[in-house]
ROPA-81055 format. One record per residue (C-alpha): residue number from 1; x, y, z; residue in three letters. Coordinates in nm, 2 decimals. Example, Ala and Ser with C-alpha at 12.3 -4.5 7.8 and 13.67 -1.06 7.14 Angstrom:
<recs>
{rec 1 {1.23 -0.45 0.78} "ALA"}
{rec 2 {1.37 -0.11 0.71} "SER"}
</recs>
This chain:
<recs>
{rec 1 {-1.13 -0.52 -1.79} "MET"}
{rec 2 {-0.92 -0.21 -1.69} "THR"}
{rec 3 {-0.62 -0.20 -1.54} "ILE"}
{rec 4 {-0.44 0.11 -1.36} "THR"}
{rec 5 {-0.16 0.23 -1.16} "ARG"}
{rec 6 {-0.24 0.18 -0.83} "ARG"}
{rec 7 {-0.07 0.50 -0.71} "ASN"}
{rec 8 {-0.35 0.80 -0.66} "ALA"}
{rec 9 {-0.10 0.98 -0.44} "LEU"}
{rec 10 {0.08 1.25 -0.64} "GLY"}
{rec 11 {0.39 1.48 -0.51} "LEU"}
{rec 12 {0.43 1.79 -0.60} "GLY"}
{rec 13 {0.83 1.82 -0.65} "LEU"}
{rec 14 {0.91 2.16 -0.84} "ALA"}
{rec 15 {1.22 2.27 -0.79} "GLY"}
{rec 16 {1.41 2.01 -0.65} "LEU"}
{rec 17 {1.74 2.07 -0.83} "SER"}
{rec 18 {1.74 2.42 -0.69} "ALA"}
{rec 19 {2.08 2.47 -0.46} "THR"}
{rec 20 {2.02 2.53 -0.09} "LEU"}
{rec 21 {2.18 2.86 0.07} "GLY"}
{rec 22 {2.34 3.17 -0.06} "GLY"}
{rec 23 {2.66 3.10 0.11} "ASP"}
{rec 24 {2.80 2.87 -0.20} "GLY"}
{rec 25 {2.68 2.57 -0.02} "ALA"}
{rec 26 {2.67 2.28 -0.20} "THR"}
{rec 27 {2.39 2.04 -0.06} "ALA"}
{rec 28 {2.12 2.00 -0.28} "ARG"}
{rec 29 {1.75 1.79 -0.35} "MET"}
{rec 30 {1.83 1.51 -0.59} "HIS"}
{rec 31 {1.54 1.29 -0.68} "ARG"}
{rec 32 {1.61 0.96 -0.78} "ARG"}
{rec 33 {1.31 0.71 -0.99} "LEU"}
{rec 34 {1.29 0.35 -0.98} "GLY"}
{rec 35 {1.02 0.07 -1.08} "VAL"}
{rec 36 {0.89 -0.17 -0.79} "ALA"}
{rec 37 {0.59 -0.35 -0.66} "PHE"}
{rec 38 {0.48 -0.23 -1.01} "GLY"}
{rec 39 {0.42 0.10 -0.99} "THR"}
{rec 40 {0.72 0.42 -1.01} "THR"}
{rec 41 {0.89 0.43 -0.68} "VAL"}
{rec 42 {1.07 0.75 -0.61} "SER"}
{rec 43 {1.33 0.89 -0.34} "VAL"}
{rec 44 {1.48 1.28 -0.28} "SER"}
{rec 45 {1.73 1.38 -0.07} "VAL"}
{rec 46 {1.88 1.69 0.03} "GLU"}
{rec 47 {2.28 1.56 0.02} "ALA"}
{rec 48 {2.61 1.70 -0.12} "ARG"}
{rec 49 {2.64 1.34 -0.23} "ASP"}
{rec 50 {2.26 1.14 -0.28} "PRO"}
{rec 51 {2.46 0.85 -0.34} "GLU"}
{rec 52 {2.54 0.67 -0.03} "PRO"}
{rec 53 {2.15 0.77 0.09} "ALA"}
{rec 54 {2.01 0.65 -0.27} "PHE"}
{rec 55 {2.19 0.32 -0.26} "LYS"}
{rec 56 {2.07 0.23 0.07} "ALA"}
{rec 57 {1.68 0.32 0.04} "ALA"}
{rec 58 {1.71 0.13 -0.29} "PHE"}
{rec 59 {1.83 -0.14 -0.14} "ALA"}
{rec 60 {1.50 -0.17 0.10} "GLU"}
{rec 61 {1.29 -0.08 -0.18} "ILE"}
{rec 62 {1.42 -0.40 -0.38} "ARG"}
{rec 63 {1.43 -0.63 -0.08} "ALA"}
{rec 64 {1.05 -0.61 -0.03} "LEU"}
{rec 65 {0.99 -0.63 -0.35} "ASP"}
{rec 66 {1.16 -0.95 -0.40} "ARG"}
{rec 67 {0.97 -1.09 -0.06} "ILE"}
{rec 68 {0.67 -1.02 -0.16} "ALA"}
{rec 69 {0.62 -1.07 -0.52} "SER"}
{rec 70 {0.40 -1.28 -0.67} "LEU"}
{rec 71 {0.60 -1.39 -0.97} "THR"}
{rec 72 {0.98 -1.40 -0.89} "ARG"}
{rec 73 {1.04 -1.76 -0.80} "PRO"}
{rec 74 {1.38 -1.61 -0.56} "ASP"}
{rec 75 {1.07 -1.45 -0.38} "GLY"}
{rec 76 {0.96 -1.58 -0.03} "GLU"}
{rec 77 {0.60 -1.51 -0.12} "VAL"}
{rec 78 {0.59 -1.70 -0.48} "PHE"}
{rec 79 {0.80 -2.00 -0.28} "ARG"}
{rec 80 {0.53 -2.02 0.01} "LEU"}
{rec 81 {0.31 -2.01 -0.24} "ASN"}
{rec 82 {0.44 -2.26 -0.47} "ARG"}
{rec 83 {0.53 -2.46 -0.19} "ASP"}
{rec 84 {0.28 -2.49 0.06} "GLY"}
{rec 85 {0.54 -2.39 0.34} "CYS"}
{rec 86 {0.84 -2.20 0.35} "LEU"}
{rec 87 {1.12 -2.22 0.59} "ASP"}
{rec 88 {1.37 -1.91 0.77} "ALA"}
{rec 89 {1.09 -1.70 0.72} "PRO"}
{rec 90 {1.27 -1.30 0.68} "SER"}
{rec 91 {1.19 -1.08 0.97} "PRO"}
{rec 92 {1.04 -0.88 0.72} "ALA"}
{rec 93 {0.81 -1.13 0.58} "LEU"}
{rec 94 {0.68 -1.20 0.93} "LEU"}
{rec 95 {0.63 -0.83 0.99} "LYS"}
{rec 96 {0.40 -0.84 0.74} "MET"}
{rec 97 {0.24 -1.16 0.84} "LEU"}
{rec 98 {0.21 -1.03 1.20} "GLU"}
{rec 99 {0.00 -0.71 1.08} "THR"}
{rec 100 {-0.22 -0.95 0.85} "ALA"}
{rec 101 {-0.31 -1.08 1.15} "ALA"}
{rec 102 {-0.39 -0.83 1.35} "LEU"}
{rec 103 {-0.57 -0.65 1.07} "MET"}
{rec 104 {-0.74 -1.02 1.04} "PHE"}
{rec 105 {-0.87 -0.99 1.38} "GLU"}
{rec 106 {-0.98 -0.60 1.39} "ALA"}
{rec 107 {-1.20 -0.64 1.08} "THR"}
{rec 108 {-1.37 -0.98 1.16} "ALA"}
{rec 109 {-1.20 -1.16 0.83} "GLY"}
{rec 110 {-1.25 -0.91 0.62} "ALA"}
{rec 111 {-0.87 -0.85 0.56} "PHE"}
{rec 112 {-0.73 -1.17 0.49} "ASP"}
{rec 113 {-0.41 -1.20 0.29} "VAL"}
{rec 114 {-0.51 -1.60 0.15} "THR"}
{rec 115 {-0.76 -1.41 -0.03} "ILE"}
{rec 116 {-0.49 -1.48 -0.35} "GLN"}
{rec 117 {-0.74 -1.79 -0.49} "PRO"}
{rec 118 {-1.01 -1.61 -0.48} "LEU"}
{rec 119 {-0.88 -1.30 -0.66} "TRP"}
{rec 120 {-0.72 -1.53 -0.92} "LEU"}
{rec 121 {-1.02 -1.68 -0.98} "ALA"}
{rec 122 {-1.22 -1.36 -0.99} "MET"}
{rec 123 {-0.95 -1.19 -1.29} "ASP"}
{rec 124 {-0.96 -1.52 -1.46} "ALA"}
{rec 125 {-1.34 -1.49 -1.50} "ALA"}
{rec 126 {-1.33 -1.13 -1.57} "ALA"}
{rec 127 {-1.11 -1.20 -1.85} "ARG"}
{rec 128 {-1.34 -1.44 -2.01} "ARG"}
{rec 129 {-1.60 -1.19 -2.01} "GLY"}
{rec 130 {-1.77 -1.32 -1.72} "ARG"}
{rec 131 {-1.84 -1.35 -1.33} "TRP"}
{rec 132 {-1.83 -1.66 -1.11} "LEU"}
{rec 133 {-2.12 -1.79 -1.03} "ASP"}
{rec 134 {-2.26 -1.94 -0.65} "ASP"}
{rec 135 {-2.08 -2.25 -0.72} "ALA"}
{rec 136 {-1.72 -2.13 -0.83} "GLU"}
{rec 137 {-1.72 -1.86 -0.60} "ARG"}
{rec 138 {-1.78 -2.12 -0.29} "ALA"}
{rec 139 {-1.53 -2.35 -0.45} "GLN"}
{rec 140 {-1.28 -2.05 -0.39} "ALA"}
{rec 141 {-1.38 -1.86 -0.11} "CYS"}
{rec 142 {-1.31 -2.24 0.06} "ALA"}
{rec 143 {-0.93 -2.25 0.01} "ARG"}
{rec 144 {-0.90 -1.86 0.18} "VAL"}
{rec 145 {-0.91 -1.89 0.57} "ASP"}
{rec 146 {-0.62 -1.68 0.71} "GLN"}
{rec 147 {-0.70 -1.91 1.03} "ARG"}
{rec 148 {-0.51 -2.16 0.83} "ALA"}
{rec 149 {-0.18 -1.98 0.81} "LEU"}
{rec 150 {0.06 -2.02 1.07} "ARG"}
{rec 151 {0.38 -1.92 1.13} "PHE"}
{rec 152 {0.69 -1.86 1.36} "ASP"}
{rec 153 {1.04 -1.74 1.33} "ALA"}
{rec 154 {1.11 -2.11 1.22} "ARG"}
{rec 155 {0.85 -2.18 0.95} "ARG"}
{rec 156 {0.52 -2.08 0.77} "VAL"}
{rec 157 {0.27 -2.31 0.65} "VAL"}
{rec 158 {-0.09 -2.39 0.50} "PHE"}
{rec 159 {-0.28 -2.60 0.68} "ASP"}
{rec 160 {-0.52 -2.64 0.36} "ARG"}
{rec 161 {-0.41 -2.75 0.00} "PRO"}
{rec 162 {-0.45 -2.49 -0.27} "GLY"}
{rec 163 {-0.39 -2.19 -0.05} "MET"}
{rec 164 {-0.23 -1.87 -0.10} "ALA"}
{rec 165 {-0.13 -1.52 0.01} "VAL"}
{rec 166 {-0.06 -1.19 -0.14} "THR"}
{rec 167 {0.06 -0.92 0.04} "LEU"}
{rec 168 {0.03 -0.61 -0.18} "ASN"}
{rec 169 {-0.12 -0.39 0.08} "SER"}
{rec 170 {0.14 -0.45 0.34} "LEU"}
{rec 171 {0.48 -0.48 0.13} "ALA"}
{rec 172 {0.49 -0.09 0.03} "ARG"}
{rec 173 {0.45 0.06 0.33} "GLY"}
{rec 174 {0.73 -0.17 0.54} "LEU"}
{rec 175 {0.94 -0.05 0.24} "ALA"}
{rec 176 {0.85 0.29 0.31} "ALA"}
{rec 177 {0.94 0.23 0.63} "ASP"}
{rec 178 {1.24 0.11 0.57} "ARG"}
{rec 179 {1.32 0.37 0.33} "VAL"}
{rec 180 {1.28 0.61 0.58} "ALA"}
{rec 181 {1.54 0.40 0.83} "ALA"}
{rec 182 {1.79 0.41 0.58} "ALA"}
{rec 183 {1.81 0.78 0.54} "LEU"}
{rec 184 {1.79 0.84 0.87} "ARG"}
{rec 185 {2.14 0.60 0.93} "ALA"}
{rec 186 {2.27 0.78 0.66} "CYS"}
{rec 187 {2.24 1.14 0.80} "GLY"}
{rec 188 {1.98 1.24 0.61} "VAL"}
{rec 189 {1.77 1.55 0.76} "GLU"}
{rec 190 {1.53 1.63 0.40} "ARG"}
{rec 191 {1.40 1.38 0.23} "ALA"}
{rec 192 {1.05 1.26 0.05} "VAL"}
{rec 193 {0.97 0.97 -0.08} "PHE"}
{rec 194 {0.73 0.74 -0.25} "ASP"}
{rec 195 {0.71 0.36 -0.27} "THR"}
{rec 196 {0.34 0.35 -0.30} "ASP"}
{rec 197 {0.31 0.49 0.04} "VAL"}
{rec 198 {0.47 0.83 0.10} "LEU"}
{rec 199 {0.66 0.95 0.39} "GLY"}
{rec 200 {0.91 1.25 0.44} "ALA"}
{rec 201 {1.15 1.37 0.67} "ALA"}
{rec 202 {1.20 1.74 0.75} "GLY"}
{rec 203 {1.01 2.00 0.51} "ARG"}
{rec 204 {1.08 2.14 0.19} "LYS"}
{rec 205 {1.41 2.36 0.08} "PRO"}
{rec 206 {1.17 2.69 0.10} "ASP"}
{rec 207 {1.03 2.57 0.45} "GLY"}
{rec 208 {0.69 2.45 0.35} "ARG"}
{rec 209 {0.56 2.10 0.44} "GLU"}
{rec 210 {0.53 1.82 0.11} "TRP"}
{rec 211 {0.23 1.81 -0.01} "LEU"}
{rec 212 {0.06 1.56 -0.18} "ALA"}
{rec 213 {-0.21 1.57 -0.42} "ARG"}
{rec 214 {-0.51 1.33 -0.35} "ILE"}
{rec 215 {-0.64 1.19 -0.71} "ARG"}
{rec 216 {-1.00 1.22 -0.80} "HIS"}
{rec 217 {-1.12 0.85 -0.82} "PRO"}
{rec 218 {-1.30 0.89 -1.20} "ARG"}
{rec 219 {-1.12 1.18 -1.33} "ARG"}
{rec 220 {-0.69 1.10 -1.32} "ALA"}
{rec 221 {-0.58 1.43 -1.39} "ASP"}
{rec 222 {-0.81 1.57 -1.10} "ASP"}
{rec 223 {-0.73 1.60 -0.77} "SER"}
{rec 224 {-0.96 1.62 -0.46} "VAL"}
{rec 225 {-0.75 1.73 -0.19} "ALA"}
{rec 226 {-0.41 1.84 -0.11} "VAL"}
{rec 227 {-0.26 1.68 0.24} "ALA"}
{rec 228 {0.05 1.74 0.42} "PRO"}
{rec 229 {0.26 1.49 0.41} "ILE"}
{rec 230 {0.28 1.41 0.80} "SER"}
{rec 231 {0.35 1.09 0.91} "GLU"}
{rec 232 {0.24 0.84 0.61} "TYR"}
{rec 233 {0.00 0.84 0.36} "LEU"}
{rec 234 {-0.16 0.54 0.15} "ALA"}
{rec 235 {-0.46 0.50 -0.07} "THR"}
{rec 236 {-0.66 0.25 -0.20} "SER"}
{rec 237 {-0.93 0.31 -0.47} "GLY"}
{rec 238 {-1.20 0.11 -0.63} "ASP"}
{rec 239 {-1.03 0.25 -1.01} "TYR"}
{rec 240 {-0.68 0.07 -0.92} "GLN"}
{rec 241 {-0.78 -0.27 -1.05} "TYR"}
{rec 242 {-1.12 -0.27 -1.23} "VAL"}
{rec 243 {-1.33 -0.60 -1.39} "TRP"}
{rec 244 {-1.60 -0.40 -1.50} "SER"}
{rec 245 {-1.68 -0.04 -1.64} "PRO"}
{rec 246 {-1.94 0.09 -1.35} "ASP"}
{rec 247 {-1.68 0.00 -1.07} "TYR"}
{rec 248 {-1.86 -0.22 -0.88} "VAL"}
{rec 249 {-1.65 -0.46 -0.96} "ARG"}
{rec 250 {-1.28 -0.42 -0.86} "HIS"}
{rec 251 {-0.96 -0.53 -0.70} "HIS"}
{rec 252 {-1.05 -0.50 -0.33} "ILE"}
{rec 253 {-1.27 -0.83 -0.25} "VAL"}
{rec 254 {-1.41 -0.90 0.05} "ASP"}
{rec 255 {-1.30 -1.28 0.13} "PRO"}
{rec 256 {-1.62 -1.36 0.38} "ARG"}
{rec 257 {-1.89 -1.30 0.05} "ARG"}
{rec 258 {-1.67 -1.28 -0.24} "GLY"}
{rec 259 {-1.77 -0.94 -0.37} "VAL"}
{rec 260 {-1.62 -0.59 -0.39} "SER"}
{rec 261 {-1.72 -0.37 -0.13} "PRO"}
{rec 262 {-1.94 -0.04 -0.25} "GLN"}
{rec 263 {-1.92 0.22 0.03} "ASP"}
{rec 264 {-1.60 0.42 -0.13} "PHE"}
{rec 265 {-1.43 0.51 -0.41} "ALA"}
{rec 266 {-1.13 0.55 -0.21} "SER"}
{rec 267 {-0.96 0.64 0.09} "ILE"}
{rec 268 {-0.66 0.81 0.21} "THR"}
{rec 269 {-0.56 0.67 0.51} "VAL"}
{rec 270 {-0.26 0.90 0.77} "ARG"}
{rec 271 {-0.10 0.67 1.03} "ALA"}
{rec 272 {0.25 0.65 1.23} "PRO"}
{rec 273 {0.39 0.37 1.01} "THR"}
{rec 274 {0.43 0.31 0.65} "GLY"}
{rec 275 {0.35 -0.04 0.71} "LEU"}
{rec 276 {-0.01 0.05 0.87} "MET"}
{rec 277 {-0.09 0.33 0.66} "ALA"}
{rec 278 {-0.08 0.08 0.37} "ASP"}
{rec 279 {-0.31 -0.21 0.58} "ALA"}
{rec 280 {-0.56 0.04 0.71} "LEU"}
{rec 281 {-0.63 0.18 0.37} "SER"}
{rec 282 {-0.75 -0.15 0.23} "THR"}
{rec 283 {-0.92 -0.24 0.58} "ALA"}
{rec 284 {-1.07 0.04 0.60} "ALA"}
{rec 285 {-1.22 0.02 0.22} "PHE"}
{rec 286 {-1.34 -0.34 0.33} "LEU"}
{rec 287 {-1.55 -0.28 0.65} "VAL"}
{rec 288 {-1.74 0.02 0.50} "GLY"}
{rec 289 {-1.82 0.36 0.58} "ALA"}
{rec 290 {-2.01 0.30 0.91} "GLU"}
{rec 291 {-1.67 0.09 1.04} "ALA"}
{rec 292 {-1.40 0.25 0.92} "ALA"}
{rec 293 {-1.35 0.57 1.17} "PRO"}
{rec 294 {-1.33 0.35 1.46} "ALA"}
{rec 295 {-1.14 0.10 1.29} "LEU"}
{rec 296 {-0.86 0.38 1.19} "LEU"}
{rec 297 {-0.88 0.54 1.55} "ALA"}
{rec 298 {-0.80 0.23 1.70} "ARG"}
{rec 299 {-0.40 0.26 1.56} "PHE"}
{rec 300 {-0.41 0.60 1.58} "ALA"}
{rec 301 {-0.47 0.64 1.19} "ALA"}
{rec 302 {-0.71 0.89 1.01} "ASP"}
{rec 303 {-0.89 0.90 0.68} "GLY"}
{rec 304 {-0.98 1.11 0.39} "PHE"}
{rec 305 {-1.31 0.92 0.22} "PHE"}
{rec 306 {-1.41 0.98 -0.15} "VAL"}
{rec 307 {-1.76 0.78 -0.11} "GLY"}
{rec 308 {-1.94 0.65 -0.42} "LYS"}
{rec 309 {-2.18 0.89 -0.50} "ASP"}
{rec 310 {-1.89 1.13 -0.46} "GLY"}
{rec 311 {-1.92 1.26 -0.11} "LYS"}
{rec 312 {-1.59 1.40 0.08} "LEU"}
{rec 313 {-1.57 1.36 0.42} "TRP"}
{rec 314 {-1.25 1.30 0.67} "ARG"}
{rec 315 {-1.16 1.21 1.01} "THR"}
{rec 316 {-1.11 1.48 1.27} "SER"}
{rec 317 {-0.73 1.42 1.24} "GLY"}
{rec 318 {-0.68 1.46 0.86} "PHE"}
{rec 319 {-0.57 1.73 0.79} "ALA"}
{rec 320 {-0.58 1.92 0.44} "ILE"}
{rec 321 {-0.38 2.21 0.33} "ALA"}
{rec 322 {-0.49 2.48 0.19} "GLY"}
</recs>
């Protein structure tokens, strides 16, 4: 079993320390790195004093990381999974659960955040060097059904024992949206940020678009395309958490069948919000090559696809640089 960073979009950030303007202006691009969601995150802003913007942006990232954490005892998802219920859920948690319900309906149950019991059973078996047999898979799948997750502003509760959720396909995207809002509130007009979902404001200091490198799903140091960061970009790939060296078994699992989908090696989605980009990159992966374009179009999104066979294709609205 191989574990790799989920992050599959690389930023071209050369020259961020250069002073802007020729009149003695002191506004500069400043970059700060952090760790959240199990990966490296970054925020780059143009400002004379970047500290207020960094403080506000990273506060949003930390908040979402805490809410969605599967291991932090003070996290809402951890407490929900531990206790089977959660009182007074935060607006951020409710927003992610509402989006999860929308994706569940749009994918006919392929996107299901209650997949955690099945995922844990598959991961535990893989760590022992084996795969679930039919009986074990059926037993785990019996604890997966998003329709048995009820929530409102007062309470979140599971209708069945042994259920659990994961919001790993939602939290990074919502964090990107909240970073963007925090930077706007601080008056930042030029920025680029990476919460494992990419977003940007304005353009680079030289007037060109911010660009993202879409990595090759089989060669980490290579890219398959370069795309402008318009709206938000998110990638899901079969290489990001691997249970078999042939990439047949990986972390993206269809809960209806208990297997990993086989059409794609990676999908990069451009969407109007970070939350939808994050959710749709996983949802499109799950529904497969035939249904993915229509699913993206339903939510005003576009995609760049790398097939399991290495074939590249994209929807008409997904722009490529160069």
